[in-house]
N, C-alpha and C positions, 0 to 999 in steps of 0.2 A: 504493499499499500503505500502511495506517495505521501499521505498524511495521516499516519497511523493514530496519532494522538487526537486529531480532529474526530475520526470516527469513534474512538474510545470515549471521548469527551461527550459526544453526541449521545452515545448509548447510555453513558453513566447518568446524563442530564435527564433522559427519558425516563430511566428507572427511578431518579429522584422525584419527578413529578408524579409518576404511578404510585410511589410510596407514601405520598402526602395523601392521596385520596383512597387508596386501596392498600391496606396493610395486613398481611397474613404472614408473619414472621417465619412459621414452620413450614408453610407451603414454599415460600421464596427461598428458603435454606435449602430445602430438598430439591428445588428446581435447579438451583445453583450448584449443588453437589453434583446432579445429573449431568448438566451441560459441562462441568469441569471434567468429569469422568470421561464422557464422550470425547471431548477436546483431546485429552491425553491419549485415548486410544487411537483416535484418527492421526494424531501427531506422530506417534509411534509406527505408524502404518504409512508416514510421509505422505499423508493426505493434507489438504487445505483445511485449516481450522479458524479461518478469519471470522466467518459469520458466527459460528459457535462461540468464539471469544467475546464478540460484540454482545451476544446474548447473555453471556454470563455477567458481563458488567451492567447490563440493564437491571438484573437481579441484585447485583452488589449495589447499585444506586437505590433501588426500592428498599433494600434491607437498612441501609445507612440513612436514608430519608425517613423510613417509618419509625426506626428507632429514636430518631431526632425529635420528630413530631410528637410521638407517643411517650415520650419518657416521662415517668411520673413526676409530679411536683410536689415536694415534700412540704411546700408551705401551704397548700390548699387547706390542710386541717387547722391552719392559724389564721385562715382569711377573716379579715375585720376584727381580728382579736388584738389586744394590747399585749405585746411580748417583749423580752429583751433579746437582742442578738448581739454577739461578740465576733468580731472578726477583723482582718486586715483591710485596710483602706487603699483603693487604687483610683486613678484617673479623677483627681480632684479638679473640678472647674468652678471658680468663683464668678459669680455674677452680681448685679446690684442688688444687694438685699438678702442674697440667699447663695447657696453653693449646692452643686450636685457632685456625688461621688459614688463609687461602687465599694461595697463591703463584701468580703468573701469569709463566711464563717467556716470553720473547720468542718469538714465531711459534708458540706451543704452548699447548694449553688449560691451565685451571686445575688445581692440585693441591692437595687438602685435607691439611694438615700438622697432626698432633698432636705436640706437643712436651713432654717430661716433663723438668721441672728445667730449670736454666740461666736465662740472661737471655733473656726473650721479646723479639721484635722489635716494633716499633710500626708503626702505619699508614704505608703508603709506603716502608718500608725496603726496601733491596736485600739479598737474603740468598743465601747459598751453603749448600745443605743436602745432607748425604750420608746416604743410607738407602735401604731396600729399597722398590721401587714395587709397590703393589698395585693391582689393577684392582677397583672395587666390584662386587659380585655382586648380580644380580637376585634376586627372590623365589625361594627354593629350597623353600619349603614352602606348600601351599595356603593361602591367606588370609594369607601372610607379607608383611612389610614390603619393598618393592622399593627397596633402597638404592641401587642403580644408577640408577634413574629419578629417585629423589629428588635425587641429586647432579647428574645430567645436566640437570636442569632450570635449575640455577644454573651450567651451563657447566663443571662439574668432571668430570674423566675419570680421575682417579687419586687415590690416598690414599697418606700416608706417615705412619709413626710413628717418631719419633726421639728420641734423648736430646739434653739441651742442649748437649753437647760437639760434636755433629755439626751444629750451626747456627753460621755465621758470618755477621755482620752487616757487610756490605761497603759499605753506603751508607745514609745516614740521611734520612728524611722526603722521599723523591723523588716528591712529589705536584705535579699541576698546580694552578693557581689556584683552580679551583672545589673540586677535592678538599681542598685545605688549608683552605678557608673551612668547608666542611661538617665536616671532621673536628675543627677547632678548636672550632667551635661545639658540636658533640656532646660533645667531651671536657670543655669548660669548663662545659657544663650538668650533666654527671654529676658533675663535681668539686664544683660548688655544691650539688648535692644530698647528696652524700657528707659534705661538710664541715659542713653544717648540720642534718643529721636523724640519728637513730639508723640504724644500718647496715640493719636489716630494713626500715625505712621508706623509706629512700633507694633500696634495691633495688626495693621495690614501685613507688615513682614512676617510676623509670628503666624499668621493665617496661611500665607501663600507658601512659606517654607515648612512650618511644623505641623500645620494641619489643624491646629486649634481654631475654631471660629469664633474669633474675637471681634470682628469687624460689626458695626451696628446694623441694625435691620434696613435702615435707608440705604446704606452702602450695598448691601446684599441685593436689595431689590433693584438698585441701579445697575449692578453688574449681571443680574438676570435679564433686565430689559434690554441691555446692550448685547446679550448673547455671549459673554464671557465669564460665566460662572466658574468655568473649569479653571481659571486663573487662581481663584482663591480656594479650590479643592485640591489638595495634594494629588497629583495623578501622574500618568505616564509623561505629561510634558515636563514636569518638574525632574522626573528621574532621567530623561533623555538630556535635559540641560545639564545636569550635575554630571553625568556619564561623559558627555561631550567636553565639558570643562576639565575634568580630570584627566581625560586622554590628551587634551591640549597641553596641559601643564606637565604631563608625563614626558611628552614628546620634546617639550622645551629643554627638559633636564636629561634627554636622552635615556630615559628610564623606561625600557620596553621589555625586559626579561620578566618583570614581576607586576607588569600592568594587570593582568587578570585577577590574582589574588588581592592586589590593592583595591581595584574597583569594586569586587564582589564583598570585600570587607566593609568598605565605605557604604555601599548600597544597602547591605544588610543591616549595618548600624543606623542608617537613615530610615529604612522601613520600620524599624523597631521604634526609633525616635518620633516618629509621626503616627503611631498607633497601629501599625500593621494593617492599614486598609486595603481592601482588594484591589484597587488600581495601582497602589504602590507596590504590592507584592508582586502582581502581574507584571508590572513594567520592569522591576528588579530581576525577576526570573528570565524575562525575555532578553534583557540586556546581557545577563551572566551567560546565558546559553549561546547569545550571538558572539560574545567576546571569545568564549571557549571554542566555538566552532570555527571562527575566522582565524584564531590564533594558532590552534593545533590541526588545521588542514582539513576540517570537516566541512562540508558544504552546509551553509546555514539555511534553513527553511523557516521563514517567519511565521507562517501559518501553524507549522508544527510545534514551534516554540510557544506561540500564543495558546495553542490548544493544550499543551503540556502545563502551562501555567494555570489555565483554568482547571484542568484535571487535578493538579496537585491541591488546589484551593478546595475543591468540591469534596475530594476524598477526606480532607480533615474537617471540613464544615459543609456538609450538604445543603444546609440552610441558606448558604450565600448565593444560591441559584436565584433567590428572591430579593437580593440585595440591589437596590436601584444603582449604587456605584459600580458594583460588579458588573451588572448588565450593561451599563452606558460605557464602561471602560473596554470591554471586550467587543461590543458591537462597533464602537468608534475606531477601535484598532483594526478590526476586521474590514470595515469600510475603506479604511486608509490603504490597506494592503492590497485592496481590490481595485479602488477608484483613483488613487493618486496618480498613478502613471498615465492612464487615459486622459483624465482631465488636464494634467500638466502638458501633454503633447497637444491638446486643443487650444492651450494658452500661450502658444509660441511668440505671439505678438508683444507679450508683457516682458518687463524687466525680470530677468532669471530669479531674483530674490522675491519679488512681489509675486511671481508666478508660482514659486513653490508654497509660499504662504496661502495663496488663493486655493491652489490645489489641495493642500492639506486640510484647510477650513471646510471647503465644499464636500471633500470626501467624508469627513466626520459627521457633516450635517446631513448628508444624504443617508448616511447609516442610522442616525440617532433621531430624525424627526419623528417617527412614530412614538419612540419611548419619551421624548420631551413632551409631546402632546399627552401621552397617556398619564405621565406623573405630574407633570408641572402645569399642563392646560395653557401652554402659550407657545407662540412662534416668535423669535426674534427677527425683525425685518432688516435691522441694520448691522446683524452679527458679522457678516463678511467684512464691512468697512471697519468696525470696531476691532476685529481680529487683526486685519491688516495694520492698523494704527497702534493698538495697545499690546498685542502679543510680543513684539521685539523689545518694548519697554519692560514688560514683565520678566522677560528673559533675563534683561540686565539685573533686575531687582533680585531674582531668584539668585543669579550668580553672586552678587554682592552679599545677599544674605547668607549663602554658604560660606563665602570666604570669612565673612564676620564671625559665623559660628564656629568654623574650625580654629581660626586664629585666636578667638576670644577664650577658648579652652585653655590657651597656653599664655597669651599675652593681650588682656582685655583692652589696655589702652589703644592698641592698634586697631582693634574691632570697633571702637568708638569712631576712629577716623573714617574707617569704611562705611559704618553707619551713616556718618555725616554726609559722605558722598552719595548715599542712597536716597537721602531725604528728598532732593529735588526730583528724582526718578519717580518716587512714589507719589509725590505732589501732582506730577503731571499726569501719571495714571488716573488718579483720583478726580483730577479735574476734567480730563478729556472724557472719562466714564460719565460723569455728571452732565457734561455738555451733550453726549449722545443721548442720554436718558432724557433730555428736554425736548428732542426731536419729536414732532407729531408722529403717532403710529409707529413708534420705534419698535413696539412689540404688539402683538394681537393675542387676545385670549381665544382659546379654542376648545371645542368640545373634546371629550375622551374619544378617540377612534375606536369603533367596534373591533373585536378580535379578528373577525374576518377580513376587515379592511387592512389590519396590519399584516396578517398572512398573505393577502393579495399584493400588497405593496413588495414585501420582501420576495414573494414569488416572481413579480415582474422584474425585480432587479436581478434575480437568479437567471431569468430568461435572457435579458440584456446581455449578461456577462457569459452565457452559454455559447457553445459552438454551432447552434442552430443557424440555419440560413435566414436571410432577411424576411422571406415570405412566412416562414414559421414562426418567427418571432412577432411579426404583425398580427397573424391570426391569434396566437396565444394571449397577446396583450389585449385584443379586441374582445376576446372571449371573456377575460378577467374584467374589463371596464363594463362589458355588458351585464355581468353577474352583480356587480356593485350597484349599477343603476337600478336593476330589478329589485335587489333587496331594499335600496333606498325608497324606491317606489312603494314597496310593501309596507315598510316601516313608518313612513311619514305622510303617505298621500292616501292610503286605504283607511277607512274608519275602523277604530278598535273599540274595546271596552273602555268605559271611564275607570281611571286608576287613580286612587287616593292613597298616598303613602304618608303614613305617620312616622316621622324620622325620629331618631334617638338623638337628641340634642342634650342628654343629660337632664338637670332639673330645670326643665323649660319646654315649650310647645313650639312645633313647627311641622307643618303638613303640607305636603306638595300634592297639587291637583293637575292631571293631564286629561283633558276632554277627548272624546272619540275622535275628533279631527285635529288633535295636537295643539290646541289652545293650552296654556299653562299658567298657572298661578299659585302662590303661596298663602297659607294661612299662618301668620306669625313667623318668626325666625330664629327663636331661641336667643340666648345672649349669656354672657358670663357674668357672675355675681360680681358686684362692684368691688368686693374685698379680695378678688383673686389677684395674686402677685405672678402675673405672667402675661406674656404677649398673645397668648392663645386668644382666638376670637371664633365664637361658634359659626358666625356668618361666613367668615373667609376660610376658616378650617374645617368646617363640616358641611354647611349647607351649599356652598358654592361648588366644592368638589363633587357633591352628589348631583348638582344640576348640570355640571359639564359632563359627569359619567351618563347622565340620561339624554345628552345631545341638547341640552338648553343653553341658548345664547341670548334670548330675551324672553321676559315674563310679560304675559298680557295684563297681569293685574297682581297686587299684593293686598291681601286682607289683614288688618291689624285689629286684634281683639281689643287690646288696651296697650298701655304704655309702660308697664313694668318691664324691667330691663330683660327678664328672663323670656319675654315674648317679642320685644321690639329690638333688642340689642343686636341680633344677627341681621335683621332687616336693614339697620342703618349702614351696616358695611356693604351689604349686597347692592343697595342703591347706589353706592359709590362706584361699584365695579361692573354692574350689569344694567342694560337698558330695560327699564320698567315703564309700561304704557301708563298704568294707573294705580293710585293708592287709595285703598277704601278703609275708612276708619269711622267709628260710631262719632256721634256729637259728644263733645266733651263738657263735662261739669267743671272739672279743674284742670289745669294744664301744668305739667312738671317739665323738668329739664329735657327728659327724653323727647316729650311731644314737641318742645321748641327746637330741638336738634333735627327731628324729623322733618319739621315744616321748612327749616333752612336748607337742608338737603334737597328736599322736593323742589324748593324755589330755584336753587342753584342748578338743578338738573332739568328744570322745565317739566316737572312731572305733575299732572293734575291730581288733586286730592279730592275725593268725593267722601262727604260727610254723610253717613248713613243713619237712619232713625227707623224706629218701628213703622212697618207698613210698605217700606221701600223694597223694591224688587230689582235684581240684577241678573241678566240672562247671558251666559257665555255658551255658545255652541251646544244649545240644547239642555244645558245645565242650568236649572232655575235655583237662585238664591233668594229666600224670604227673609227678610230682617224682622226679629222678633223684639229686639232690645237694642239700644235704649229707647225709652219713651220720653220725648222732650217735655211732655205735660207731667210726668212723674219720675223725675230724676232721684235718685237716693242720696242721703246726705251720709250714711254710715259707709265707710271705707269707699269713697267715691270712685277712685279709678277702677277698682275690680268690679264693684256692683253696677257701674254704668257701662261696663265693657260690651263690645259688639257680640251679639248672640244671634245666630241665623241657622235656618234649615236649608240644607242643599239637597235639592231633588234633582235625579235623573230617572225618568220614567217612574217605575213603581218603588225605586230604591231611595230611601231617605237617610241623610247624615244630620245630626244636631251638634253643631259647635257651640261650646258654652264659655270659652276663655277661662277666667278665674272668678266667674261670679260666686257669690255666697248666698246664704239662705234668704236674706233680704230681697235679693233679685229673683230668686227661685219662687218666693211668694208670689211675686207678680206674674211671673212666667207660667206657672202651673194652670193659670186660668185660661191660656192660649193653646193652640194646636201644637203641642210638642211631642206627639208621639212620633217615634223614630225607630228605624232598623238598627242603625249604629250611632252610637253616642259617645262623643269625646268628652270624657268625664271632667267636670269642673274643678279647677284648682289642684290638679294632681292627686286628687283622692283625700283632700283636706276634710277634716271633721267639721268645718265651717261651712261646707258645701254637701250636695248630694243627699238632700233630706230624703226621707223614706216616700214621703207624699210626692215629691218632685219625681223621684225615680220611678214610681209606681205609675204616674201619669205619662211619663215618656216611654215606659214599657219596651226598653230596648232589647234586642235579640243579642247584640254584642256591644261591650263597653270597651273602650280604648283609654288606656291611662298612661299619659305621657309623663314620666317621672324619671329621676335620676338619683344617685346617691345623695342623701341630704341629712342635715342635722334637725329637720322639722318634724320627723316622725312620719314623714309621707310615703305611701298612702296610709291613712288611718285603718287600723285593723277592723274596726266595726264597719266603717263604710266599705271596706274591701270584702268583709265577709257578707254583706247584705248584697252587694252587687254580683258577687258570685253565686248567691243563692238564686238570684233572678235571670242571670245571663251568662254567656261566655265572656270572660275577661282576659284582654291582652295588655301586657304593660311592657313599655320600652326598655325598663331596667332589667327585665328578665328576658325579654323576646328579642331585643333589638328593634330594628324598624319593622313596622308592621304594614303590608301592602295589601290593599283591598282592591280587587278588579271585579267590575259588575257590568253585566249587559242591560242593567235597568231591571231585571227580573230576579236574578240570583246574585249572591256575592261570592267571590272566591277568595280566601284570606290566607296569606303565608307570612312567615316571619323569617328574619335573617338568622336569629339564634334559636335554638331548641332549649326549652327549660330542662 
């Protein structure tokens, strides 16, 4: 085989995918044993065993993946319990007001700790921590972030949030010799940057050289918009720059005999220093293999080297197959290997240096566009220009950062001088990035491409690269495009059932509605509590990714029950980033800051605001919305924001939904005299004891009750209310079931949930 490790890696990856969804350890072990035995028998008879070998590695991948995904979590028995853990501290990262670090107890998996205030531990410290253990959740919304898998890839099985007083440092710096060397080198390098550069510049250099994401959120967004996020994510580019620089320096001093071991040692040290991320490991392995091959007379095969790097990473950690950095790194490198030369030849009219950079950038972009759209929901329009201008400057910044780091370990004053030279380079990079970011339509948001589109995209690329004649290529591409158009027509033009999706936004409400002909609107948008210490935003981080996953780039309407932050907070973010045709909200008895901010955003975006009241009717594509509350003639004084919230019945043919916001018993007393009978009830106020009176529920008489609730300290849902609802109807709740999806043809409703209780 020309590319043996390519085929082995594909087989291993296929097995890893199978093992995630189908795991029968004894069956896979038996099949593996049989395939290995037959392979040996055929090998002894001098027969080809290539296919059997690949089949064997499919079973190897399935076994490794199955074991990784199904490994027992010893912390499950402690979930939501107050316990004390003792262990060694790793990867301490300090932020404003809090720190994150990993604790590894003896004989137990790692725990991710977030500590607010107090004295933070250092790398290698032994700590005793008292707090409540939480088990990370997998994705609870379609298209959502799988936090459980993200942490499990790093060997982390539980998380804790604690105050400083709950952390005792009982031992200092308990590191082995290698850990001490690496930690001391990293700490000294960071200190040298910080002591000799402006804070913003030092954080940038630490980010691009050491991989610690210290740049602020605004700068991160600017780099993303400009299409140069790879510059501040330590990857193959950085390894290539460092390798090239070392080779150049060794040639200057005529050191050729020992160049391979020197570079391998430096790259290994650098990979460990940066946290051993997949892109760095991949690049370091490829560079080492290339050097060994070219130095000792072996023909270097880049595709085989790339595949070998992937194979090694997946053997040690099969979960890395689902790592975004791993996927982007290997796809981008593979695209460069295939497309760089053809593109470079087509650009012969350009300056050689510019031609190489354009060919490199275009190659990587051709390979990674579907991944960028899938994971980050955007395409940078100016990335080609920004890469041409900024990448050469970034190369200089990386080389100077590397020189400063190496020299600073021996003679810090000289590293200060190098950092001083690096300051104007960094400032120019940041200035130009900000300038590019200000361009109109520098980047555009995109939907998440369906899996079949991604498969067809890479299929078309494979056909274009194949040895097929032009006629066959044209026919193949025409068939693929016809298939895409047919699927698009079926998905977006033909009428479907009404789809009502109750999203899991934690302690809050948000419901997405898609009508039979594709009109879309939101009912509330969730929102983080005001006391949360985090940049996390429900609208941006939960609801928007879901909308992009559903192929929504514009909302026909947004209905807001009331202006409490757990209902309107996410809407405020969505209005800033997505086109919305209209906002519907009930008439207001009192106006709070959230309402004022909503009105300001609506005015700035020229979004009409429609104030609804009892008796109003809104019709959207055959879906009728009957407003039951608030009544301007009978506004409620008690808890006015909740009790004068928007309540409406949504009707599609014979199927009815009742949305109640956070109304309480005073509002229910008024509503119980109206036609509130419904098939599906969105339970008021997350199941609070102040709502859902027995008389109100009896009058509504729902067949299904939906509780939108998350982990909270309010005791929600109330046990008495929950018990009564369960006695009268089928109850679904987002904290147990995740997202709840209701599809109806107007006669019957079909309900499924993302999680199974």
